[in-house]
KOLZA-855709 format. One record per residue (C-alpha): residue in one letter; x, y, z. Coordinates in steps of 0.2 Angstrom, whole numbers, padded with zeros to 4 digits, m for minus. Last residue first. Example, Ala and Ser with C-alpha at 12.3 -4.5 7.8 and 13.67 -1.06 7.14 Angstrom:
# KOLZA-855709
PAFI   aa      c1      c2      c3
PAFI    S    0068   m0005    0036
PAFI    A    0062   m0022    0039
END
This chain:
# KOLZA-855709
PAFI   aa      c1      c2      c3
PAFI    K   m0062    0237   m0123
PAFI    D   m0046    0246   m0130
PAFI    R   m0037    0241   m0115
PAFI    N   m0035    0224   m0121
PAFI    Y   m0029    0212   m0108
PAFI    L   m0013    0200   m0109
PAFI    Y   m0009    0189   m0095
PAFI    F    0006    0179   m0092
PAFI    T    0010    0161   m0084
PAFI    S    0026    0154   m0078
PAFI    S    0031    0136   m0081
PAFI    Y    0041    0122   m0076
PAFI    V    0041    0105   m0085
PAFI    D    0050    0089   m0080
PAFI    E    0056    0079   m0093
PAFI    T    0074    0077   m0085
PAFI    R    0082    0086   m0099
PAFI    S    0072    0101   m0093
PAFI    K    0056    0109   m0101
PAFI    I    0053    0127   m0096
PAFI    S    0036    0133   m0103
PAFI    L    0032    0152   m0104
PAFI    V    0013    0152   m0104
PAFI    F    0000    0164   m0113
PAFI    T   m0016    0170   m0107
PAFI    S   m0028    0181   m0117
PAFI    D   m0040    0195   m0118
PAFI    E   m0045    0196   m0136
PAFI    F   m0035    0205   m0150
PAFI    S   m0041    0219   m0162
PAFI    S   m0029    0226   m0175
PAFI    N   m0024    0244   m0179
PAFI    E   m0006    0241   m0177
PAFI    L   m0001    0224   m0171
PAFI    T    0001    0220   m0152
PAFI    T    0019    0217   m0146
PAFI    I    0025    0207   m0132
PAFI    T    0043    0206   m0127
PAFI    L    0051    0196   m0112
PAFI    T    0068    0200   m0108
PAFI    L    0079    0188   m0100
PAFI    N    0091    0186   m0085
PAFI    A    0099    0167   m0082
PAFI    S    0104    0159   m0065
PAFI    D    0118    0149   m0059
PAFI    G    0115    0140   m0042
PAFI    S    0116    0123   m0049
PAFI    S    0123    0124   m0067
PAFI    L    0112    0131   m0081
PAFI    N    0112    0127   m0099
PAFI    L    0100    0136   m0109
PAFI    F    0090    0133   m0124
PAFI    T    0078    0145   m0132
PAFI    S    0065    0140   m0143
PAFI    N    0056    0146   m0160
PAFI    T    0055    0128   m0167
PAFI    E    0064    0133   m0183
PAFI    S    0074    0148   m0176
PAFI    D    0082    0137   m0162
PAFI    Y    0092    0149   m0152
PAFI    F    0107    0143   m0140
PAFI    V    0113    0149   m0124
PAFI    Y    0126    0143   m0111
PAFI    Q    0141    0137   m0122
PAFI    K    0136    0150   m0134
PAFI    F    0140    0163   m0122
PAFI    N    0158    0156   m0121
PAFI    D    0166    0171   m0132
PAFI    S    0157    0185   m0122
PAFI    T    0148    0198   m0132
PAFI    E    0131    0191   m0129
PAFI    N    0132    0191   m0110
PAFI    I    0141    0180   m0098
PAFI    I    0142    0187   m0079
PAFI    Q    0154    0179   m0068
PAFI    S    0155    0175   m0050
PAFI    E    0164    0159   m0054
PAFI    S    0152    0147   m0045
PAFI    S    0138    0158   m0046
PAFI    L    0138    0159   m0066
PAFI    N    0126    0173   m0070
PAFI    I    0120    0172   m0087
PAFI    F    0115    0187   m0098
PAFI    D    0101    0196   m0109
PAFI    V    0093    0181   m0115
PAFI    A    0081    0186   m0128
PAFI    I    0061    0181   m0128
PAFI    S    0047    0184   m0140
PAFI    V    0029    0186   m0140
PAFI    T    0019    0192   m0155
PAFI    A    0001    0199   m0156
PAFI    N   m0013    0199   m0169
PAFI    D   m0020    0182   m0162
PAFI    I   m0011    0175   m0148
PAFI    N   m0002    0158   m0149
PAFI    N    0000    0149   m0133
PAFI    N    0013    0136   m0129
PAFI    F    0028    0148   m0127
PAFI    S    0045    0141   m0127
PAFI    L    0061    0139   m0116
PAFI    S    0072    0124   m0117
PAFI    L    0084    0118   m0105
PAFI    N    0096    0109   m0115
PAFI    E    0109    0103   m0102
PAFI    W    0104    0104   m0084
PAFI    G    0117    0107   m0070
PAFI    D    0126    0102   m0054
PAFI    E    0111    0095   m0045
PAFI    Q    0104    0102   m0030
PAFI    G    0092    0113   m0036
PAFI    S    0089    0131   m0037
PAFI    N    0093    0134   m0055
PAFI    L    0087    0151   m0056
PAFI    I    0077    0159   m0070
PAFI    R    0075    0179   m0071
PAFI    I    0062    0187   m0081
PAFI    S    0062    0205   m0086
PAFI    T    0047    0214   m0092
PAFI    L    0043    0222   m0109
PAFI    N    0029    0231   m0117
PAFI    T    0024    0235   m0135
PAFI    E    0010    0245   m0141
PAFI    G    0002    0244   m0159
PAFI    S   m0016    0239   m0152
PAFI    Y   m0017    0245   m0134
PAFI    Q   m0010    0235   m0120
PAFI    Y   m0012    0230   m0102
PAFI    F    0000    0217   m0099
PAFI    D    0000    0206   m0082
PAFI    S    0016    0196   m0077
PAFI    E    0027    0209   m0071
PAFI    D    0044    0209   m0064
PAFI    S    0047    0191   m0067
PAFI    D    0052    0176   m0056
PAFI    I    0056    0158   m0061
PAFI    D    0063    0146   m0048
PAFI    L    0069    0130   m0055
PAFI    S    0071    0114   m0045
PAFI    F    0080    0097   m0047
PAFI    P    0086    0087   m0032
PAFI    S    0067    0081   m0030
PAFI    D    0059    0079   m0014
PAFI    V    0057    0061   m0010
PAFI    T    0040    0057   m0002
PAFI    F    0037    0042    0008
PAFI    I    0026    0025    0007
PAFI    P    0029    0009    0017
PAFI    S    0041    0017    0030
PAFI    P    0045    0004    0042
PAFI    T    0042   m0011    0030
PAFI    F    0041   m0028    0039
PAFI    T    0045   m0043    0028
PAFI    T    0060   m0048    0038
PAFI    F    0054   m0046    0055
PAFI    L    0036   m0052    0052
PAFI    I    0044   m0068    0043
PAFI    L    0056   m0071    0058
PAFI    G    0041   m0070    0069
PAFI    T    0032   m0082    0059
PAFI    V    0047   m0094    0060
PAFI    L    0046   m0093    0078
PAFI    G    0026   m0099    0077
PAFI    V    0031   m0113    0065
PAFI    F    0045   m0119    0078
PAFI    I    0031   m0119    0092
PAFI    R    0020   m0129    0081
PAFI    P    0034   m0142    0079
PAFI    S    0038   m0142    0098
PAFI    G    0021   m0146    0103
PAFI    L    0007   m0136    0108
PAFI    S    0003   m0143    0125
PAFI    S   m0014   m0146    0132
PAFI    I   m0022   m0134    0143
PAFI    E   m0030   m0120    0132
PAFI    E   m0046   m0128    0128
PAFI    S   m0059   m0117    0122
PAFI    P   m0046   m0104    0114
PAFI    P   m0043   m0090    0124
PAFI    P   m0050   m0072    0119
PAFI    H   m0037   m0060    0112
PAFI    Y   m0040   m0043    0119
PAFI    T   m0033   m0028    0110
PAFI    G   m0050   m0024    0101
PAFI    L   m0056   m0018    0084
PAFI    F   m0055    0000    0092
PAFI    Y   m0037   m0002    0097
PAFI    I   m0031   m0011    0082
PAFI    L   m0040    0001    0070
PAFI    L   m0032    0016    0080
PAFI    A   m0014    0009    0078
PAFI    Y   m0018    0006    0059
PAFI    I   m0022    0025    0057
PAFI    A   m0007    0030    0067
PAFI    W    0004    0019    0055
PAFI    G   m0002    0028    0041
PAFI    M    0007    0044    0046
PAFI    Y    0023    0037    0042
PAFI    P    0039    0044    0049
PAFI    P    0056    0041    0039
PAFI    G    0066    0025    0036
PAFI    F    0078    0014    0042
PAFI    G    0092    0024    0051
PAFI    P    0081    0031    0065
PAFI    I    0065    0020    0064
PAFI    G    0050    0032    0060
PAFI    Y    0050    0047    0072
PAFI    F    0032    0053    0072
PAFI    T    0021    0039    0065
PAFI    M    0035    0026    0071
PAFI    F    0033    0030    0088
PAFI    I    0014    0028    0087
PAFI    L    0017    0010    0078
PAFI    S    0027    0006    0093
PAFI    I    0015    0011    0106
PAFI    I    0001    0001    0096
PAFI    V    0012   m0014    0095
PAFI    V    0017   m0014    0114
PAFI    F   m0002   m0012    0117
PAFI    S   m0006   m0027    0108
PAFI    L    0010   m0037    0115
PAFI    I    0001   m0036    0132
PAFI    N   m0012   m0047    0126
PAFI    A    0002   m0061    0124
PAFI    K    0002   m0064    0142
PAFI    P   m0014   m0072    0142
PAFI    G   m0006   m0088    0133
PAFI    L    0012   m0086    0127
PAFI    L    0012   m0097    0111
PAFI    S   m0006   m0099    0106
PAFI    R   m0010   m0081    0110
PAFI    A    0005   m0075    0100
PAFI    I    0000   m0084    0085
PAFI    H   m0018   m0079    0085
PAFI    G   m0013   m0060    0088
PAFI    G    0000   m0062    0073
PAFI    D   m0015   m0067    0063
PAFI    L   m0025   m0051    0069
PAFI    Q   m0036   m0054    0083
PAFI    G   m0028   m0041    0094
PAFI    A   m0010   m0038    0091
PAFI    P    0005   m0048    0087
PAFI    M    0008   m0040    0070
PAFI    L    0007   m0054    0057
PAFI    N   m0007   m0048    0047
PAFI    L    0002   m0031    0044
PAFI    A    0019   m0041    0038
PAFI    T    0010   m0052    0027
PAFI    V    0000   m0037    0019
PAFI    F    0017   m0028    0015
PAFI    F    0024   m0044    0008
PAFI    G    0009   m0046   m0004
PAFI    T    0009   m0029   m0008
PAFI    W    0027   m0030   m0013
PAFI    G    0022   m0044   m0024
PAFI    A    0009   m0033   m0033
PAFI    L    0021   m0020   m0035
PAFI    V    0034   m0031   m0043
PAFI    V    0020   m0036   m0055
PAFI    P    0018   m0018   m0059
PAFI    H    0035   m0017   m0067
PAFI    S    0048   m0007   m0057
PAFI    L    0055    0008   m0067
PAFI    Y    0074    0004   m0074
PAFI    D    0091    0009   m0070
PAFI    G    0101   m0002   m0081
PAFI    S    0107   m0018   m0087
PAFI    S    0101   m0027   m0071
PAFI    P    0107   m0045   m0068
PAFI    N    0096   m0060   m0071
PAFI    L    0100   m0074   m0058
PAFI    N    0111   m0065   m0046
PAFI    E    0101   m0049   m0048
PAFI    S    0085   m0059   m0045
PAFI    I    0094   m0066   m0029
PAFI    S    0099   m0049   m0023
PAFI    F    0082   m0042   m0027
PAFI    L    0074   m0057   m0016
PAFI    L    0085   m0053   m0003
PAFI    E    0080   m0034   m0004
PAFI    F    0061   m0039   m0003
PAFI    F    0065   m0050    0013
PAFI    F    0074   m0036    0022
PAFI    S    0060   m0024    0018
PAFI    S    0058   m0010    0006
PAFI    G    0049    0007    0006
PAFI    L    0038    0013   m0009
PAFI    F    0043    0029   m0016
PAFI    L    0032    0044   m0019
PAFI    S    0041    0058   m0030
PAFI    D    0043    0076   m0030
PAFI    G    0047    0080   m0048
PAFI    S    0050    0067   m0061
PAFI    D    0069    0069   m0063
PAFI    V    0082    0058   m0071
PAFI    P    0067    0048   m0078
PAFI    V    0068    0029   m0074
PAFI    S    0070    0020   m0090
PAFI    R    0057    0006   m0095
PAFI    A    0067   m0010   m0097
PAFI    Y    0052   m0021   m0102
PAFI    F    0063   m0037   m0100
PAFI    E    0072   m0030   m0085
PAFI    T    0056   m0025   m0075
PAFI    L    0048   m0041   m0082
PAFI    W    0061   m0052   m0072
PAFI    F    0060   m0041   m0058
PAFI    G    0041   m0044   m0057
PAFI    L    0043   m0063   m0059
PAFI    L    0054   m0064   m0044
PAFI    T    0040   m0054   m0035
PAFI    V    0026   m0066   m0040
PAFI    P    0038   m0081   m0036
PAFI    I    0040   m0073   m0018
PAFI    A    0021   m0068   m0016
PAFI    V    0015   m0085   m0018
PAFI    L    0024   m0093   m0003
PAFI    L    0021   m0077    0006
PAFI    G    0002   m0079    0005
PAFI    A    0002   m0097    0010
PAFI    I    0014   m0092    0025
PAFI    P    0003   m0078    0029
PAFI    G   m0013   m0088    0029
PAFI    S   m0006   m0104    0038
PAFI    A   m0001   m0094    0054
PAFI    G   m0017   m0090    0062
PAFI    V   m0027   m0105    0058
PAFI    D   m0012   m0118    0063
PAFI    L   m0009   m0108    0079
PAFI    L   m0027   m0107    0085
PAFI    A   m0030   m0125    0079
PAFI    K   m0015   m0129    0089
PAFI    R   m0020   m0119    0105
PAFI    N   m0037   m0127    0106
PAFI    P   m0055   m0127    0100
PAFI    I   m0056   m0110    0091
PAFI    P   m0073   m0103    0096
PAFI    E   m0088   m0104    0083
PAFI    R   m0093   m0094    0067
PAFI    I   m0075   m0093    0059
PAFI    S   m0079   m0079    0046
PAFI    I   m0064   m0078    0033
PAFI    F   m0055   m0061    0029
PAFI    A   m0050   m0050    0014
PAFI    G   m0038   m0036    0010
PAFI    M   m0042   m0018    0010
PAFI    T   m0043   m0018   m0010
PAFI    G   m0039   m0007   m0025
PAFI    F   m0021   m0006   m0022
PAFI    P   m0021    0015   m0021
PAFI    F   m0033    0016   m0007
PAFI    I   m0046    0031   m0009
PAFI    M   m0043    0034   m0028
PAFI    P   m0040    0015   m0030
PAFI    P   m0059    0012   m0026
PAFI    M   m0060   m0001   m0012
PAFI    P   m0064   m0019   m0012
PAFI    L   m0065   m0030    0002
PAFI    F   m0064   m0049   m0001
PAFI    F   m0075   m0060    0010
PAFI    P   m0067   m0077    0010
PAFI    L   m0077   m0093    0011
PAFI    S   m0085   m0095    0027
PAFI    A   m0079   m0106    0043
PAFI    D   m0088   m0119    0054
PAFI    L   m0072   m0127    0061
PAFI    N   m0067   m0145    0060
PAFI    H   m0050   m0142    0063
PAFI    K   m0045   m0146    0045
PAFI    K   m0058   m0135    0040
PAFI    A   m0051   m0120    0049
PAFI    Y   m0034   m0126    0041
PAFI    Y   m0041   m0125    0024
PAFI    Y   m0049   m0108    0026
PAFI    H   m0034   m0100    0034
PAFI    G   m0024   m0105    0020
PAFI    M   m0038   m0101    0008
PAFI    E   m0036   m0082    0014
PAFI    H   m0018   m0081    0010
PAFI    A   m0019   m0090   m0005
PAFI    G   m0033   m0078   m0011
PAFI    L   m0023   m0063   m0006
PAFI    I   m0008   m0068   m0017
PAFI    L   m0018   m0074   m0032
PAFI    M   m0028   m0058   m0030
PAFI    L   m0011   m0048   m0031
PAFI    P   m0006   m0058   m0046
PAFI    L   m0022   m0055   m0055
PAFI    S   m0025   m0037   m0052
PAFI    F   m0007   m0031   m0055
PAFI    T    0000   m0036   m0072
PAFI    L   m0015   m0045   m0080
PAFI    F   m0029   m0035   m0073
PAFI    G   m0021   m0018   m0076
PAFI    M   m0015   m0025   m0094
PAFI    F   m0034   m0027   m0098
PAFI    F   m0039   m0010   m0092
PAFI    I   m0024   m0002   m0102
PAFI    Q   m0030   m0012   m0118
PAFI    P   m0048   m0009   m0115
PAFI    S   m0048    0010   m0112
PAFI    I   m0065    0013   m0106
PAFI    L   m0059    0012   m0089
PAFI    I   m0045    0021   m0092
PAFI    R   m0054    0036   m0095
PAFI    L   m0061    0037   m0076
PAFI    W   m0042    0039   m0069
PAFI    W   m0039    0051   m0083
PAFI    W   m0052    0064   m0077
PAFI    N   m0044    0077   m0088
PAFI    M   m0030    0070   m0100
PAFI    E   m0012    0070   m0097
PAFI    I   m0013    0053   m0090
PAFI    I   m0020    0046   m0106
PAFI    S   m0004    0049   m0115
PAFI    S    0003    0032   m0107
PAFI    D    0019    0033   m0099
PAFI    D    0019    0013   m0098
PAFI    Y    0023    0014   m0080
PAFI    S    0009    0028   m0077
PAFI    A   m0004    0020   m0087
PAFI    W    0001    0002   m0079
PAFI    W   m0001    0009   m0062
PAFI    M   m0019    0017   m0066
PAFI    A   m0024    0000   m0075
PAFI    G   m0017   m0009   m0060
PAFI    A   m0030    0002   m0048
PAFI    W   m0044   m0002   m0059
PAFI    T   m0040   m0020   m0060
PAFI    T   m0039   m0020   m0041
PAFI    T   m0056   m0013   m0041
PAFI    F   m0064   m0024   m0053
PAFI    F   m0056   m0040   m0046
PAFI    T   m0063   m0033   m0028
PAFI    A   m0080   m0031   m0036
PAFI    L   m0080   m0049   m0043
PAFI    L   m0074   m0056   m0027
PAFI    L   m0087   m0046   m0016
PAFI    Y   m0101   m0053   m0027
PAFI    L   m0094   m0070   m0025
PAFI    N   m0093   m0070   m0006
PAFI    I   m0111   m0061   m0007
PAFI    R   m0118   m0076   m0016
PAFI    S   m0129   m0081   m0001
PAFI    E   m0136   m0096    0008
PAFI    Y   m0142   m0089    0023
PAFI    Y   m0133   m0092    0040
PAFI    D   m0145   m0096    0055
PAFI    F   m0135   m0095    0070
PAFI    S   m0138   m0107    0084
PAFI    P   m0141   m0099    0100
PAFI    Q   m0128   m0102    0114
PAFI    P   m0128   m0112    0130
PAFI    L   m0110   m0113    0136
PAFI    I   m0103   m0130    0144
PAFI    V   m0089   m0127    0155
PAFI    L   m0078   m0142    0159
PAFI    I   m0069   m0138    0175
PAFI    L   m0053   m0146    0181
PAFI    E   m0049   m0143    0199
PAFI    N   m0031   m0143    0206
PAFI    G   m0031   m0124    0205
PAFI    T   m0043   m0118    0193
PAFI    R   m0041   m0127    0177
PAFI    R   m0051   m0122    0163
PAFI    L   m0060   m0131    0148
PAFI    M   m0073   m0124    0137
PAFI    P   m0088   m0134    0128
PAFI    F   m0099   m0126    0116
PAFI    L   m0118   m0129    0116
PAFI    R   m0131   m0124    0102
PAFI    G   m0149   m0120    0106
PAFI    A   m0163   m0129    0097
PAFI    G   m0166   m0142    0110
PAFI    F   m0153   m0151    0119
PAFI    T   m0156   m0169    0111
PAFI    T   m0150   m0163    0094
PAFI    A   m0131   m0166    0096
PAFI    V   m0121   m0162    0080
PAFI    K   m0109   m0148    0087
PAFI    L   m0110   m0156    0104
PAFI    A   m0102   m0172    0097
PAFI    L   m0089   m0161    0089
PAFI    R   m0083   m0153    0105
PAFI    L   m0084   m0169    0115
PAFI    E   m0073   m0178    0103
PAFI    E   m0061   m0163    0103
PAFI    F   m0060   m0163    0122
PAFI    K   m0056   m0181    0122
PAFI    D   m0042   m0179    0109
PAFI    E   m0035   m0165    0118
PAFI    L   m0036   m0173    0137
PAFI    N   m0029   m0190    0132
PAFI    E   m0027   m0197    0149
PAFI    P   m0043   m0190    0156
PAFI    E   m0043   m0176    0169
PAFI    K   m0057   m0180    0182
PAFI    V   m0071   m0168    0180
PAFI    F   m0080   m0154    0188
PAFI    F   m0094   m0149    0177
PAFI    L   m0101   m0132    0176
PAFI    H   m0116   m0128    0166
PAFI    A   m0115   m0108    0160
PAFI    N   m0123   m0092    0163
PAFI    G   m0133   m0093    0179
PAFI    D   m0119   m0103    0189
PAFI    W   m0127   m0121    0185
PAFI    K   m0119   m0135    0195
PAFI    S   m0109   m0150    0195
PAFI    D   m0099   m0163    0204
PAFI    E   m0086   m0177    0201
PAFI    V   m0090   m0180    0182
PAFI    K   m0079   m0194    0175
PAFI    W   m0079   m0192    0154
PAFI    N   m0081   m0208    0145
PAFI    L   m0092   m0200    0131
PAFI    G   m0107   m0207    0139
PAFI    E   m0102   m0197    0154
PAFI    I   m0103   m0181    0144
PAFI    F   m0121   m0185    0138
PAFI    K   m0127   m0189    0155
PAFI    Q   m0119   m0173    0162
PAFI    I   m0129   m0163    0148
PAFI    S   m0145   m0172    0153
PAFI    K   m0143   m0169    0170
PAFI    S   m0139   m0151    0167
PAFI    M   m0154   m0148    0157
END
C-alpha cells in the first residue's frame, strides 16, 4: 500500500525522500515544494476521488518536525451518508417551535386576553391570528438570521471543497427555551485542509448572521415606534433582556433616524434581532470547536487551546459576580461553561498548518474579535424587582357564621414600595356570595411622612379616600410608607342558607398590577 501511495504522490510532483508505516499512518518525508499550499490542496482533492486504494478513503496531513517535512496519509473508512430529509424535517419543526415561541411573545406584546386563560401557551396554537403574528414577527426574522449564519458556513465549506451537509436546525419547545430553538449546525465530514479554510468557515457564519440581524433590528425599532405599545408603569417583578454595545449603537442610529415619541414595549422583531446578536456572540467565543474556536486556532495555532479555559473561567466568574458596572450575575453562563467543557476544549489542527494565513484573513479574524466584544451581553436575562409593592394584612381571614350573623375584621394596606405614591388605588370584591353581603370602610389613613392620622372627620380625608357607589369600589391615594386601616364587614341574611365560599379583595393600582387577599366564609349551620 505504501508503495502505491508513494507512486500516487510522486505522480503529483512531490519529491519523496523516505517513507515508513508507523502502524497507524503512512509517513512520507518530502521535500517542500514551492507552492506548498496549492500542492497540498491538489493532493487532498486527488485523494478524495482516488479509487486505486480500495474502499478506504485517505486523508493527507502535513507536519514539520525540525527540518523535516512529513506528509502523513491516514487511512480512514468512507462513510455512507444516506440520502435523508432529516434536514427538512428539522427545519419545519424549528419553524413550528419558533412560531410557537413568537406567538407567546406576540400575545404578551399585544396584551391579548388569551394570556389570562388557563393553558394559554397551548391555546395560542389554535388561535390563527396570534400564531400567524408569531411567525411573521419572530419566527421568520429569527430563522432568516440563523439561516444566513449557517449558509455562510456552508458556502465557504463548499468553496474550500469540503464535504458539508446542509444545516441541521435544532427545535426546542418554548416552555423549555424561550426562543423556540437551540440554533443550528452543519456537519463537515472531513478534516479542515488549512488555516485559511478554517478561518473562512469559522468567520463566515457569524458575519453573515450579523449582516441580517442589523436590518432586522432596525426594522424592529421602527415597528416599536409604529405600534407604540406603552410600557406599563409597573408590571410586577419583570424579566429584562440585557444589552450590548452593538445593540445600543443600533438603537442610537434608530433614534437619530426615527426618534421615539414615548416609552414603548419592544416589538417582537427587536427580540429576533437581539437573539441574532446573542447567538453571534455565543458562537464567537474562542473556545473548543465553536466558530470562535476555529478562528482562534487559525490565528494562534496550538496556543489557542488555552483560550478555552480562559473562556470557561470567565463564564464561571460571570455566573456568580457578573461584570461589575455592566450587569448582574447570570446563572446560564454556568450551563454554557459546562457545555464547552464536555463538548471539548481542544481544537484539532487543520490538515496543513504550515502555510501562512495572509494579512486580509488576519484582519478578518481581528474584526470577528471586535464583533464578539461589541455583541457580547454580560447579563442576557435578569430580573428587576418592582419599585411598587403593597402589603395586605388582616386580623382574620376565616369567618364561621350562622345565618343572620355579622362579623368584622380589620385590614391594613401598606404601600411598601419605593415609589412616591399611587393614585386611584381601587378596592373591590370580585366574588358574589348568595345570601351574604360584604362591605368595606376606611377607618383612617396613616401618613408616615407627616406622622399624621387622617380619618373621615378630617378636612382633607377626600384627598385620600373616595367611594364609588355605582361600582361599589373604594379608591385610595397612598404615598410610599403610607397605610390605610379598614374594616371589613360580612353579614349573612336572616333565615337563609349559604354555601361555604371564598371571596377576594382585589386591589388594582394605576400601574395595572393587581394585589389580592382571599377570605373564607364557612356555614356553621352545617
